[in-house]
N, C-alpha and C positions, 0 to 999 in steps of 0.2 A: 553421627549421633544417635542413640536407640529412643526414645520419646518416651519422655519422665513419668512413671505411674503410682499413684500411693492410692495402696483400697482404707477405707475408711472402718472406723471401730462396727458402724454396723455396717458392713458387709460390701458397700460400694465403693465403684473403680470410677475414680478421678485420674482421667482419665486430658480433660480439656480444663476450656476457662466455662464454655458449658455446664458444665459440673460441679464450680462453685457461686458462692453466693460473697460478695463483696461489704461488707460492714461498716460504718468511715470508723472508728480508735480514733485518740488526740494526737495524736503521730499520728501509725503510721492506720494504713488498713489491716484490716482482721479478717484470714479467709478462712471461708470455714464450707459444708459438703452442702449440698442443694441440698439433699437428704433426711439428713437429720439432724444437721446444725452445730454437728463439731472441728473446733477447733483448726485448721488443715495447720501443718509447720510452713512457717512465712516462708521458706526456705525454696521446698516441690511444690507450696501456688506459685512461687515467683516459676516459676517453670514450666511447670504449670501451663501457665495463662497465657504466654508465647511457644503458648503451640494448635494450629488446625488444625480441625478435620478432613480427608482425603477421600 
């Protein structure tokens, strides 16, 4: 399976958990781009947070 990446609106490529920032929501956490704090879609964030840099 190929790695999942997400390109944020600021142009940053989000590929690993280190590229995300977790903010606690009422029920589920919200994942945001570490660069600009734009919200990352939860499906993409869940896939990305399980990837490890090699």
